[in-house]
Biopython code that builds the backbone (N, CA, C, O; Angstrom):
import numpy as np
from Bio.PDB.StructureBuilder import StructureBuilder

atoms = [
    (1, "MET", "N", (230.841, -54.765, 79.507)),
    (1, "MET", "CA", (231.117, -54.881, 80.921)),
    (1, "MET", "C", (231.106, -56.356, 81.293)),
    (1, "MET", "O", (230.141, -57.058, 80.990)),
    (2, "ALA", "N", (232.135, -56.829, 81.930)),
    (2, "ALA", "CA", (232.238, -58.233, 82.309)),
    (2, "ALA", "C", (231.342, -58.527, 83.498)),
    (2, "ALA", "O", (231.164, -57.697, 84.390)),
    (3, "ALA", "N", (230.785, -59.721, 83.486)),
    (3, "ALA", "CA", (229.948, -60.130, 84.613)),
    (3, "ALA", "C", (230.829, -60.362, 85.825)),
    (3, "ALA", "O", (231.952, -60.852, 85.704)),
    (4, "ARG", "N", (230.329, -60.019, 86.961)),
    (4, "ARG", "CA", (231.072, -60.192, 88.204)),
    (4, "ARG", "C", (230.809, -61.585, 88.745)),
    (4, "ARG", "O", (229.656, -61.971, 88.940)),
    (5, "LYS", "N", (231.864, -62.337, 88.986)),
    (5, "LYS", "CA", (231.710, -63.688, 89.502)),
    (5, "LYS", "C", (231.315, -63.642, 90.972)),
    (5, "LYS", "O", (231.901, -62.907, 91.767)),
    (6, "ILE", "N", (230.330, -64.424, 91.307)),
    (6, "ILE", "CA", (229.872, -64.502, 92.687)),
    (6, "ILE", "C", (230.559, -65.694, 93.323)),
    (6, "ILE", "O", (230.424, -66.820, 92.844)),
    (7, "SER", "N", (231.290, -65.457, 94.392)),
    (7, "SER", "CA", (232.017, -66.540, 95.054)),
    (7, "SER", "C", (231.056, -67.415, 95.838)),
    (7, "SER", "O", (229.981, -66.975, 96.245)),
    (8, "LYS", "N", (231.463, -68.665, 96.042)),
    (8, "LYS", "CA", (230.592, -69.586, 96.778)),
    (8, "LYS", "C", (230.619, -69.286, 98.268)),
    (8, "LYS", "O", (231.618, -68.803, 98.801)),
    (9, "ALA", "N", (229.543, -69.571, 98.910)),
    (9, "ALA", "CA", (229.440, -69.336, 100.347)),
    (9, "ALA", "C", (230.285, -70.361, 101.087)),
    (9, "ALA", "O", (230.366, -71.518, 100.676)),
    (10, "PRO", "N", (230.910, -69.940, 102.172)),
    (10, "PRO", "CA", (231.673, -70.892, 102.968)),
    (10, "PRO", "C", (230.769, -72.012, 103.468)),
    (10, "PRO", "O", (229.651, -71.764, 103.919)),
    (11, "GLY", "N", (231.256, -73.227, 103.387)),
    (11, "GLY", "CA", (230.496, -74.349, 103.914)),
    (11, "GLY", "C", (229.451, -74.921, 102.971)),
    (11, "GLY", "O", (228.739, -75.853, 103.347)),
    (12, "THR", "N", (229.335, -74.387, 101.747)),
    (12, "THR", "CA", (228.359, -74.947, 100.820)),
    (12, "THR", "C", (228.991, -76.103, 100.073)),
    (12, "THR", "O", (230.214, -76.229, 100.016)),
    (13, "SER", "N", (228.146, -76.944, 99.502)),
    (13, "SER", "CA", (228.649, -78.094, 98.780)),
    (13, "SER", "C", (228.970, -77.769, 97.332)),
    (13, "SER", "O", (229.445, -78.634, 96.596)),
    (14, "ALA", "N", (228.722, -76.547, 96.915)),
    (14, "ALA", "CA", (228.983, -76.181, 95.529)),
    (14, "ALA", "C", (230.474, -76.254, 95.252)),
    (14, "ALA", "O", (231.298, -75.790, 96.041)),
    (15, "SER", "N", (230.792, -76.832, 94.142)),
    (15, "SER", "CA", (232.186, -76.957, 93.738)),
    (15, "SER", "C", (232.270, -76.669, 92.257)),
    (15, "SER", "O", (231.245, -76.442, 91.614)),
    (16, "PRO", "N", (233.474, -76.673, 91.701)),
    (16, "PRO", "CA", (233.582, -76.468, 90.259)),
    (16, "PRO", "C", (232.815, -77.539, 89.482)),
    (16, "PRO", "O", (232.506, -77.349, 88.306)),
    (17, "HIS", "N", (232.509, -78.655, 90.130)),
    (17, "HIS", "CA", (231.804, -79.750, 89.476)),
    (17, "HIS", "C", (230.306, -79.744, 89.781)),
    (17, "HIS", "O", (229.608, -80.704, 89.455)),
    (18, "ALA", "N", (229.812, -78.691, 90.394)),
    (18, "ALA", "CA", (228.387, -78.611, 90.726)),
    (18, "ALA", "C", (227.562, -78.548, 89.447)),
    (18, "ALA", "O", (228.025, -78.057, 88.417)),
    (19, "SER", "N", (226.363, -79.041, 89.525)),
    (19, "SER", "CA", (225.487, -79.032, 88.363)),
    (19, "SER", "C", (225.020, -77.614, 88.049)),
    (19, "SER", "O", (225.089, -76.715, 88.887)),
    (20, "ARG", "N", (224.553, -77.447, 86.847)),
    (20, "ARG", "CA", (223.990, -76.147, 86.453)),
    (20, "ARG", "C", (222.767, -75.821, 87.302)),
    (20, "ARG", "O", (222.533, -74.664, 87.651)),
    (21, "ALA", "N", (221.998, -76.843, 87.629)),
    (21, "ALA", "CA", (220.801, -76.621, 88.448)),
    (21, "ALA", "C", (221.182, -76.053, 89.811)),
    (21, "ALA", "O", (220.543, -75.116, 90.290)),
    (22, "LEU", "N", (222.214, -76.608, 90.436)),
    (22, "LEU", "CA", (222.658, -76.110, 91.730)),
    (22, "LEU", "C", (223.196, -74.684, 91.605)),
    (22, "LEU", "O", (222.967, -73.852, 92.484)),
    (23, "SER", "N", (223.896, -74.410, 90.534)),
    (23, "SER", "CA", (224.395, -73.051, 90.293)),
    (23, "SER", "C", (223.249, -72.066, 90.149)),
    (23, "SER", "O", (223.334, -70.943, 90.647)),
    (24, "ARG", "N", (222.174, -72.468, 89.471)),
    (24, "ARG", "CA", (221.007, -71.592, 89.323)),
    (24, "ARG", "C", (220.364, -71.302, 90.678)),
    (24, "ARG", "O", (219.964, -70.171, 90.953)),
    (25, "VAL", "N", (220.270, -72.327, 91.517)),
    (25, "VAL", "CA", (219.694, -72.136, 92.854)),
    (25, "VAL", "C", (220.519, -71.121, 93.631)),
    (25, "VAL", "O", (219.964, -70.210, 94.245)),
    (26, "GLU", "N", (221.846, -71.271, 93.609)),
    (26, "GLU", "CA", (222.710, -70.336, 94.327)),
    (26, "GLU", "C", (222.542, -68.915, 93.799)),
    (26, "GLU", "O", (222.459, -67.970, 94.584)),
    (27, "THR", "N", (222.493, -68.756, 92.488)),
    (27, "THR", "CA", (222.341, -67.430, 91.891)),
    (27, "THR", "C", (221.013, -66.796, 92.302)),
    (27, "THR", "O", (220.969, -65.624, 92.674)),
    (28, "LEU", "N", (219.935, -67.571, 92.233)),
    (28, "LEU", "CA", (218.629, -67.028, 92.602)),
    (28, "LEU", "C", (218.550, -66.679, 94.080)),
    (28, "LEU", "O", (217.969, -65.658, 94.446)),
    (29, "LEU", "N", (219.129, -67.517, 94.931)),
    (29, "LEU", "CA", (219.078, -67.239, 96.365)),
    (29, "LEU", "C", (219.980, -66.073, 96.750)),
    (29, "LEU", "O", (219.720, -65.391, 97.742)),
    (30, "ARG", "N", (221.008, -65.842, 95.998)),
    (30, "ARG", "CA", (221.934, -64.759, 96.315)),
    (30, "ARG", "C", (221.528, -63.481, 95.594)),
    (30, "ARG", "O", (220.801, -62.660, 96.152)),
    (31, "SER", "N", (221.978, -63.310, 94.392)),
    (31, "SER", "CA", (221.736, -62.042, 93.700)),
    (31, "SER", "C", (220.277, -61.854, 93.330)),
    (31, "SER", "O", (219.815, -60.719, 93.215)),
    (32, "GLY", "N", (219.539, -62.941, 93.140)),
    (32, "GLY", "CA", (218.127, -62.832, 92.806)),
    (32, "GLY", "C", (217.278, -62.316, 93.951)),
    (32, "GLY", "O", (216.146, -61.879, 93.742)),
    (33, "ASN", "N", (217.812, -62.365, 95.144)),
    (33, "ASN", "CA", (217.086, -61.899, 96.334)),
    (33, "ASN", "C", (217.962, -60.992, 97.177)),
    (33, "ASN", "O", (217.958, -61.075, 98.405)),
    (34, "LEU", "N", (218.702, -60.142, 96.521)),
    (34, "LEU", "CA", (219.628, -59.245, 97.208)),
    (34, "LEU", "C", (218.925, -58.397, 98.262)),
    (34, "LEU", "O", (219.527, -58.029, 99.271)),
    (35, "TRP", "N", (217.671, -58.093, 98.030)),
    (35, "TRP", "CA", (216.940, -57.265, 98.993)),
    (35, "TRP", "C", (216.889, -57.909, 100.374)),
    (35, "TRP", "O", (216.920, -57.206, 101.384)),
    (36, "LEU", "N", (216.811, -59.253, 100.429)),
    (36, "LEU", "CA", (216.781, -59.942, 101.727)),
    (36, "LEU", "C", (218.032, -59.653, 102.546)),
    (36, "LEU", "O", (217.950, -59.400, 103.748)),
    (37, "TYR", "N", (219.181, -59.693, 101.897)),
    (37, "TYR", "CA", (220.449, -59.489, 102.588)),
    (37, "TYR", "C", (220.601, -58.037, 103.037)),
    (37, "TYR", "O", (221.098, -57.764, 104.130)),
    (38, "ILE", "N", (220.172, -57.120, 102.190)),
    (38, "ILE", "CA", (220.285, -55.696, 102.524)),
    (38, "ILE", "C", (219.357, -55.336, 103.680)),
    (38, "ILE", "O", (219.780, -54.663, 104.620)),
    (39, "VAL", "N", (218.116, -55.767, 103.627)),
    (39, "VAL", "CA", (217.178, -55.462, 104.709)),
    (39, "VAL", "C", (217.624, -56.157, 106.000)),
    (39, "VAL", "O", (217.480, -55.595, 107.085)),
    (40, "SER", "N", (218.154, -57.357, 105.889)),
    (40, "SER", "CA", (218.657, -58.059, 107.075)),
    (40, "SER", "C", (219.765, -57.254, 107.754)),
    (40, "SER", "O", (219.744, -57.084, 108.973)),
    (41, "LEU", "N", (220.719, -56.762, 106.987)),
    (41, "LEU", "CA", (221.793, -55.949, 107.551)),
    (41, "LEU", "C", (221.252, -54.644, 108.127)),
    (41, "LEU", "O", (221.669, -54.210, 109.200)),
    (42, "ALA", "N", (220.314, -54.021, 107.402)),
    (42, "ALA", "CA", (219.751, -52.740, 107.842)),
    (42, "ALA", "C", (218.857, -52.897, 109.069)),
    (42, "ALA", "O", (218.610, -51.926, 109.784)),
    (43, "SER", "N", (218.376, -54.099, 109.315)),
    (43, "SER", "CA", (217.535, -54.303, 110.497)),
    (43, "SER", "C", (218.378, -54.421, 111.766)),
    (43, "SER", "O", (217.852, -54.344, 112.877)),
    (44, "LYS", "N", (219.675, -54.604, 111.598)),
    (44, "LYS", "CA", (220.579, -54.734, 112.744)),
    (44, "LYS", "C", (221.288, -53.424, 113.073)),
    (44, "LYS", "O", (221.999, -53.343, 114.075)),
    (45, "GLY", "N", (221.103, -52.392, 112.239)),
    (45, "GLY", "CA", (221.737, -51.101, 112.476)),
    (45, "GLY", "C", (221.886, -50.329, 111.179)),
    (45, "GLY", "O", (221.608, -50.847, 110.097)),
    (46, "ASN", "N", (222.324, -49.099, 111.299)),
    (46, "ASN", "CA", (222.486, -48.258, 110.120)),
    (46, "ASN", "C", (223.560, -48.822, 109.200)),
    (46, "ASN", "O", (224.605, -49.286, 109.658)),
    (47, "ILE", "N", (223.292, -48.777, 107.893)),
    (47, "ILE", "CA", (224.256, -49.251, 106.908)),
    (47, "ILE", "C", (224.467, -48.175, 105.855)),
    (47, "ILE", "O", (223.564, -47.391, 105.561)),
    (48, "HIS", "N", (225.645, -48.147, 105.302)),
    (48, "HIS", "CA", (225.970, -47.240, 104.213)),
    (48, "HIS", "C", (226.043, -48.084, 102.950)),
    (48, "HIS", "O", (226.676, -49.140, 102.951)),
    (49, "ALA", "N", (225.415, -47.642, 101.887)),
    (49, "ALA", "CA", (225.364, -48.431, 100.654)),
    (49, "ALA", "C", (226.758, -48.793, 100.147)),
    (49, "ALA", "O", (226.948, -49.866, 99.574)),
    (50, "TYR", "N", (227.723, -47.918, 100.349)),
    (50, "TYR", "CA", (229.082, -48.159, 99.869)),
    (50, "TYR", "C", (229.697, -49.403, 100.503)),
    (50, "TYR", "O", (230.494, -50.087, 99.861)),
    (51, "THR", "N", (229.347, -49.706, 101.738)),
    (51, "THR", "CA", (229.946, -50.842, 102.437)),
    (51, "THR", "C", (229.153, -52.144, 102.268)),
    (51, "THR", "O", (229.580, -53.194, 102.749)),
    (52, "LEU", "N", (228.018, -52.083, 101.598)),
    (52, "LEU", "CA", (227.173, -53.273, 101.472)),
    (52, "LEU", "C", (227.879, -54.480, 100.858)),
    (52, "LEU", "O", (227.750, -55.578, 101.401)),
    (53, "PRO", "N", (228.618, -54.338, 99.754)),
    (53, "PRO", "CA", (229.274, -55.535, 99.200)),
    (53, "PRO", "C", (230.194, -56.224, 100.203)),
    (53, "PRO", "O", (230.208, -57.452, 100.295)),
    (54, "ASP", "N", (230.962, -55.435, 100.956)),
    (54, "ASP", "CA", (231.856, -56.016, 101.962)),
    (54, "ASP", "C", (231.071, -56.712, 103.077)),
    (54, "ASP", "O", (231.408, -57.822, 103.488)),
    (55, "GLN", "N", (230.030, -56.049, 103.553)),
    (55, "GLN", "CA", (229.235, -56.621, 104.641)),
    (55, "GLN", "C", (228.523, -57.900, 104.196)),
    (55, "GLN", "O", (228.452, -58.872, 104.948)),
    (56, "ILE", "N", (227.999, -57.891, 102.974)),
    (56, "ILE", "CA", (227.305, -59.076, 102.459)),
    (56, "ILE", "C", (228.294, -60.223, 102.274)),
    (56, "ILE", "O", (227.983, -61.373, 102.582)),
    (57, "GLU", "N", (229.464, -59.911, 101.779)),
    (57, "GLU", "CA", (230.474, -60.959, 101.600)),
    (57, "GLU", "C", (230.880, -61.576, 102.948)),
    (57, "GLU", "O", (230.979, -62.797, 103.072)),
    (58, "ARG", "N", (231.109, -60.729, 103.943)),
    (58, "ARG", "CA", (231.486, -61.226, 105.282)),
    (58, "ARG", "C", (230.380, -62.073, 105.915)),
    (58, "ARG", "O", (230.644, -63.132, 106.484)),
    (59, "ARG", "N", (229.164, -61.602, 105.810)),
    (59, "ARG", "CA", (228.064, -62.261, 106.520)),
    (59, "ARG", "C", (227.442, -63.420, 105.751)),
    (59, "ARG", "O", (227.074, -64.435, 106.342)),
    (60, "PHE", "N", (227.322, -63.267, 104.414)),
    (60, "PHE", "CA", (226.575, -64.254, 103.640)),
    (60, "PHE", "C", (227.417, -65.047, 102.638)),
    (60, "PHE", "O", (226.921, -65.991, 102.022)),
    (61, "GLY", "N", (228.698, -64.667, 102.471)),
    (61, "GLY", "CA", (229.597, -65.472, 101.662)),
    (61, "GLY", "C", (229.597, -65.233, 100.166)),
    (61, "GLY", "O", (230.127, -66.054, 99.418)),
    (62, "PHE", "N", (229.023, -64.141, 99.710)),
    (62, "PHE", "CA", (229.123, -63.784, 98.293)),
    (62, "PHE", "C", (229.214, -62.277, 98.186)),
    (62, "PHE", "O", (228.823, -61.556, 99.105)),
    (63, "ARG", "N", (229.731, -61.801, 97.065)),
    (63, "ARG", "CA", (229.963, -60.366, 96.906)),
    (63, "ARG", "C", (229.197, -59.826, 95.699)),
    (63, "ARG", "O", (229.571, -60.080, 94.554)),
    (64, "PRO", "N", (228.132, -59.085, 95.960)),
    (64, "PRO", "CA", (227.405, -58.453, 94.850)),
    (64, "PRO", "C", (228.148, -57.196, 94.384)),
    (64, "PRO", "O", (229.018, -56.684, 95.088)),
    (65, "GLY", "N", (227.804, -56.719, 93.221)),
    (65, "GLY", "CA", (228.403, -55.488, 92.716)),
    (65, "GLY", "C", (227.923, -54.275, 93.499)),
    (65, "GLY", "O", (226.791, -54.233, 93.979)),
    (66, "ARG", "N", (228.799, -53.297, 93.617)),
    (66, "ARG", "CA", (228.483, -52.082, 94.382)),
    (66, "ARG", "C", (227.302, -51.322, 93.764)),
    (66, "ARG", "O", (226.404, -50.875, 94.477)),
    (67, "ILE", "N", (227.312, -51.182, 92.447)),
    (67, "ILE", "CA", (226.225, -50.446, 91.785)),
    (67, "ILE", "C", (224.896, -51.159, 92.002)),
    (67, "ILE", "O", (223.872, -50.514, 92.230)),
    (68, "MET", "N", (224.910, -52.485, 91.933)),
    (68, "MET", "CA", (223.670, -53.232, 92.175)),
    (68, "MET", "C", (223.160, -52.979, 93.586)),
    (68, "MET", "O", (221.954, -52.843, 93.793)),
    (69, "CYS", "N", (224.060, -52.914, 94.552)),
    (69, "CYS", "CA", (223.653, -52.618, 95.937)),
    (69, "CYS", "C", (223.016, -51.234, 96.030)),
    (69, "CYS", "O", (222.008, -51.059, 96.716)),
    (70, "TYR", "N", (223.604, -50.242, 95.337)),
    (70, "TYR", "CA", (223.025, -48.895, 95.335)),
    (70, "TYR", "C", (221.617, -48.922, 94.746)),
    (70, "TYR", "O", (220.690, -48.334, 95.301)),
    (71, "ILE", "N", (221.470, -49.606, 93.627)),
    (71, "ILE", "CA", (220.165, -49.658, 92.947)),
    (71, "ILE", "C", (219.120, -50.324, 93.840)),
    (71, "ILE", "O", (218.010, -49.815, 93.992)),
    (72, "VAL", "N", (219.481, -51.460, 94.425)),
    (72, "VAL", "CA", (218.527, -52.184, 95.273)),
    (72, "VAL", "C", (218.177, -51.365, 96.515)),
    (72, "VAL", "O", (217.008, -51.296, 96.892)),
    (73, "ALA", "N", (219.159, -50.752, 97.149)),
    (73, "ALA", "CA", (218.888, -49.928, 98.338)),
    (73, "ALA", "C", (217.957, -48.764, 97.978)),
    (73, "ALA", "O", (217.036, -48.448, 98.730)),
    (74, "TYR", "N", (218.199, -48.137, 96.842)),
    (74, "TYR", "CA", (217.349, -47.030, 96.391)),
    (74, "TYR", "C", (215.907, -47.508, 96.190)),
    (74, "TYR", "O", (214.960, -46.838, 96.602)),
    (75, "ARG", "N", (215.752, -48.663, 95.559)),
    (75, "ARG", "CA", (214.409, -49.210, 95.328)),
    (75, "ARG", "C", (213.727, -49.611, 96.636)),
    (75, "ARG", "O", (212.523, -49.415, 96.803)),
    (76, "LEU", "N", (214.504, -50.171, 97.557)),
    (76, "LEU", "CA", (213.934, -50.553, 98.854)),
    (76, "LEU", "C", (213.442, -49.332, 99.618)),
    (76, "LEU", "O", (212.425, -49.386, 100.309)),
    (77, "LYS", "N", (214.168, -48.241, 99.486)),
    (77, "LYS", "CA", (213.723, -46.987, 100.112)),
    (77, "LYS", "C", (212.412, -46.531, 99.473)),
    (77, "LYS", "O", (211.479, -46.136, 100.172)),
    (78, "ALA", "N", (212.347, -46.588, 98.144)),
    (78, "ALA", "CA", (211.132, -46.180, 97.434)),
    (78, "ALA", "C", (209.937, -47.062, 97.793)),
    (78, "ALA", "O", (208.799, -46.593, 97.781)),
    (79, "GLU", "N", (210.184, -48.335, 98.112)),
    (79, "GLU", "CA", (209.119, -49.268, 98.475)),
    (79, "GLU", "C", (208.753, -49.195, 99.956)),
    (79, "GLU", "O", (207.795, -49.833, 100.392)),
    (80, "GLY", "N", (209.515, -48.417, 100.731)),
    (80, "GLY", "CA", (209.209, -48.265, 102.143)),
    (80, "GLY", "C", (209.847, -49.300, 103.054)),
    (80, "GLY", "O", (209.497, -49.370, 104.232)),
    (81, "LEU", "N", (210.776, -50.109, 102.543)),
    (81, "LEU", "CA", (211.438, -51.115, 103.372)),
    (81, "LEU", "C", (212.658, -50.550, 104.086)),
    (81, "LEU", "O", (213.060, -51.056, 105.134)),
    (82, "LEU", "N", (213.248, -49.498, 103.517)),
    (82, "LEU", "CA", (214.376, -48.802, 104.137)),
    (82, "LEU", "C", (214.039, -47.336, 104.269)),
    (82, "LEU", "O", (213.215, -46.802, 103.526)),
    (83, "GLU", "N", (214.687, -46.685, 105.229)),
    (83, "GLU", "CA", (214.567, -45.241, 105.360)),
    (83, "GLU", "C", (215.956, -44.654, 105.547)),
    (83, "GLU", "O", (216.879, -45.335, 105.995)),
    (84, "VAL", "N", (216.090, -43.388, 105.199)),
    (84, "VAL", "CA", (217.375, -42.708, 105.338)),
    (84, "VAL", "C", (217.581, -42.344, 106.796)),
    (84, "VAL", "O", (216.680, -41.831, 107.459)),
    (85, "ALA", "N", (218.785, -42.618, 107.283)),
    (85, "ALA", "CA", (219.128, -42.333, 108.671)),
    (85, "ALA", "C", (220.432, -41.558, 108.688)),
    (85, "ALA", "O", (221.460, -42.072, 109.127)),
    (86, "GLY", "N", (220.392, -40.342, 108.219)),
    (86, "GLY", "CA", (221.600, -39.523, 108.178)),
    (86, "GLY", "C", (221.384, -38.355, 107.252)),
    (86, "GLY", "O", (220.362, -38.257, 106.572)),
    (87, "ALA", "N", (222.338, -37.488, 107.233)),
    (87, "ALA", "CA", (222.201, -36.304, 106.388)),
    (87, "ALA", "C", (223.548, -35.989, 105.766)),
    (87, "ALA", "O", (224.573, -36.565, 106.132)),
    (88, "GLY", "N", (223.526, -35.079, 104.835)),
    (88, "GLY", "CA", (224.769, -34.688, 104.185)),
    (88, "GLY", "C", (225.209, -35.690, 103.144)),
    (88, "GLY", "O", (224.392, -36.380, 102.535)),
    (89, "ARG", "N", (226.513, -35.758, 102.949)),
    (89, "ARG", "CA", (227.064, -36.642, 101.934)),
    (89, "ARG", "C", (226.983, -38.103, 102.331)),
    (89, "ARG", "O", (226.881, -38.972, 101.465)),
    (90, "ARG", "N", (227.027, -38.388, 103.602)),
    (90, "ARG", "CA", (226.984, -39.762, 104.089)),
    (90, "ARG", "C", (225.535, -40.147, 104.384)),
    (90, "ARG", "O", (224.962, -39.740, 105.394)),
    (91, "VAL", "N", (224.960, -40.932, 103.489)),
    (91, "VAL", "CA", (223.582, -41.368, 103.679)),
    (91, "VAL", "C", (223.605, -42.794, 104.210)),
    (91, "VAL", "O", (224.205, -43.685, 103.609)),
    (92, "TYR", "N", (222.953, -42.993, 105.327)),
    (92, "TYR", "CA", (222.830, -44.318, 105.913)),
    (92, "TYR", "C", (221.388, -44.774, 105.786)),
    (92, "TYR", "O", (220.462, -43.963, 105.762)),
    (93, "TYR", "N", (221.219, -46.064, 105.706)),
    (93, "TYR", "CA", (219.886, -46.636, 105.642)),
    (93, "TYR", "C", (219.649, -47.476, 106.887)),
    (93, "TYR", "O", (220.574, -48.031, 107.481)),
    (94, "LYS", "N", (218.386, -47.549, 107.257)),
    (94, "LYS", "CA", (217.983, -48.485, 108.299)),
    (94, "LYS", "C", (216.645, -49.074, 107.879)),
    (94, "LYS", "O", (215.891, -48.455, 107.129)),
    (95, "ALA", "N", (216.359, -50.269, 108.365)),
    (95, "ALA", "CA", (215.114, -50.945, 108.011)),
    (95, "ALA", "C", (213.943, -50.269, 108.714)),
    (95, "ALA", "O", (214.037, -49.890, 109.882)),
    (96, "THR", "N", (212.865, -50.129, 108.002)),
    (96, "THR", "CA", (211.631, -49.608, 108.592)),
    (96, "THR", "C", (210.911, -50.768, 109.292)),
    (96, "THR", "O", (211.293, -51.929, 109.145)),
    (97, "VAL", "N", (209.893, -50.442, 110.032)),
    (97, "VAL", "CA", (209.066, -51.480, 110.663)),
    (97, "VAL", "C", (208.479, -52.368, 109.570)),
    (97, "VAL", "O", (208.457, -53.592, 109.701)),
    (98, "PHE", "N", (208.008, -51.748, 108.498)),
    (98, "PHE", "CA", (207.457, -52.495, 107.367)),
    (98, "PHE", "C", (208.531, -53.399, 106.754)),
    (98, "PHE", "O", (208.249, -54.549, 106.416)),
    (99, "GLY", "N", (209.749, -52.895, 106.609)),
    (99, "GLY", "CA", (210.840, -53.681, 106.057)),
    (99, "GLY", "C", (211.150, -54.899, 106.914)),
    (99, "GLY", "O", (211.388, -55.987, 106.390)),
    (100, "LYS", "N", (211.148, -54.720, 108.228)),
    (100, "LYS", "CA", (211.400, -55.839, 109.145)),
    (100, "LYS", "C", (210.290, -56.880, 109.053)),
    (100, "LYS", "O", (210.550, -58.082, 109.109)),
    (101, "ARG", "N", (209.045, -56.410, 108.911)),
    (101, "ARG", "CA", (207.915, -57.341, 108.762)),
    (101, "ARG", "C", (208.036, -58.135, 107.463)),
    (101, "ARG", "O", (207.795, -59.342, 107.437)),
    (102, "GLN", "N", (208.413, -57.443, 106.389)),
    (102, "GLN", "CA", (208.570, -58.117, 105.096)),
    (102, "GLN", "C", (209.714, -59.133, 105.145)),
    (102, "GLN", "O", (209.611, -60.208, 104.554)),
    (103, "LEU", "N", (210.790, -58.804, 105.837)),
    (103, "LEU", "CA", (211.911, -59.733, 105.993)),
    (103, "LEU", "C", (211.469, -60.980, 106.751)),
    (103, "LEU", "O", (211.789, -62.099, 106.350)),
    (104, "ARG", "N", (210.732, -60.789, 107.851)),
    (104, "ARG", "CA", (210.233, -61.942, 108.620)),
    (104, "ARG", "C", (209.328, -62.818, 107.762)),
    (104, "ARG", "O", (209.413, -64.045, 107.811)),
    (105, "ALA", "N", (208.460, -62.182, 106.976)),
    (105, "ALA", "CA", (207.557, -62.942, 106.105)),
    (105, "ALA", "C", (208.341, -63.723, 105.052)),
    (105, "ALA", "O", (208.025, -64.878, 104.767)),
    (106, "ALA", "N", (209.357, -63.094, 104.480)),
    (106, "ALA", "CA", (210.180, -63.770, 103.467)),
    (106, "ALA", "C", (210.927, -64.955, 104.076)),
    (106, "ALA", "O", (211.027, -66.014, 103.457)),
    (107, "LYS", "N", (211.452, -64.774, 105.290)),
    (107, "LYS", "CA", (212.150, -65.869, 105.971)),
    (107, "LYS", "C", (211.184, -67.029, 106.228)),
    (107, "LYS", "O", (211.567, -68.194, 106.117)),
    (108, "GLY", "N", (209.958, -66.715, 106.566)),
    (108, "GLY", "CA", (208.941, -67.752, 106.764)),
    (108, "GLY", "C", (208.665, -68.509, 105.482)),
    (108, "GLY", "O", (208.554, -69.735, 105.497)),
    (109, "ILE", "N", (208.554, -67.803, 104.384)),
    (109, "ILE", "CA", (208.322, -68.438, 103.078)),
    (109, "ILE", "C", (209.490, -69.350, 102.724)),
    (109, "ILE", "O", (209.291, -70.475, 102.266)),
    (110, "ILE", "N", (210.704, -68.863, 102.936)),
    (110, "ILE", "CA", (211.895, -69.656, 102.626)),
    (110, "ILE", "C", (211.939, -70.910, 103.497)),
    (110, "ILE", "O", (212.216, -72.003, 103.004)),
    (111, "SER", "N", (211.670, -70.752, 104.773)),
    (111, "SER", "CA", (211.665, -71.888, 105.707)),
    (111, "SER", "C", (210.615, -72.923, 105.312)),
    (111, "SER", "O", (210.896, -74.121, 105.260)),
    (112, "LYS", "N", (209.420, -72.452, 105.038)),
    (112, "LYS", "CA", (208.328, -73.349, 104.664)),
    (112, "LYS", "C", (208.667, -74.103, 103.381)),
    (112, "LYS", "O", (208.430, -75.307, 103.279)),
    (113, "THR", "N", (209.214, -73.396, 102.417)),
    (113, "THR", "CA", (209.587, -74.018, 101.146)),
    (113, "THR", "C", (210.705, -75.037, 101.349)),
    (113, "THR", "O", (210.650, -76.143, 100.812)),
    (114, "ALA", "N", (211.727, -74.654, 102.133)),
    (114, "ALA", "CA", (212.833, -75.573, 102.392)),
    (114, "ALA", "C", (212.350, -76.829, 103.126)),
    (114, "ALA", "O", (212.820, -77.931, 102.842)),
    (115, "SER", "N", (211.428, -76.669, 104.056)),
    (115, "SER", "CA", (210.885, -77.820, 104.777)),
    (115, "SER", "C", (210.104, -78.738, 103.861)),
    (115, "SER", "O", (210.136, -79.958, 104.023)),
    (116, "ALA", "N", (209.407, -78.162, 102.907)),
    (116, "ALA", "CA", (208.619, -78.958, 101.970)),
    (116, "ALA", "C", (209.498, -79.748, 101.011)),
    (116, "ALA", "O", (209.072, -80.768, 100.469)),
    (117, "LEU", "N", (210.727, -79.277, 100.803)),
    (117, "LEU", "CA", (211.645, -80.007, 99.924)),
    (117, "LEU", "C", (212.103, -81.266, 100.607)),
    (117, "LEU", "O", (212.883, -82.028, 100.037)),
]
sb = StructureBuilder()
sb.init_structure("model")
sb.init_model(0)
sb.init_chain("A")
sb.init_seg("    ")
for serial, (resi, resn, name, xyz) in enumerate(atoms, 1):
    if name == "N":
        sb.init_residue(resn, " ", resi, " ")
    sb.init_atom(name, np.array(xyz, "f"), 0.0, 1.0, " ", f" {name:<3s}", serial, name[0])
structure = sb.get_structure()
């Protein structure tokens, strides 16, 4: 199975000539923390796992794989960060109160770390 290329975010300085170190940072901040993007979207309203790659690409500038989004959403539900908001074949997720708290805490950690840099 071929690896899926993650496109660069609009407005970033990453280019084909970017260093490997910068590429690693982008990879870790994007796919390495996919849960942040999913919980962020789910905190703004109900989301369907099938549409997550499109929504993440529009909002955050990169496109994760659909299966990875399903796996992460399933795990987030198991961890209590997401809950099911729908029935039948169409399952929607929404962020739980705990999920929103964890997102706020993660944003604080990211902000604090970025400020320290």
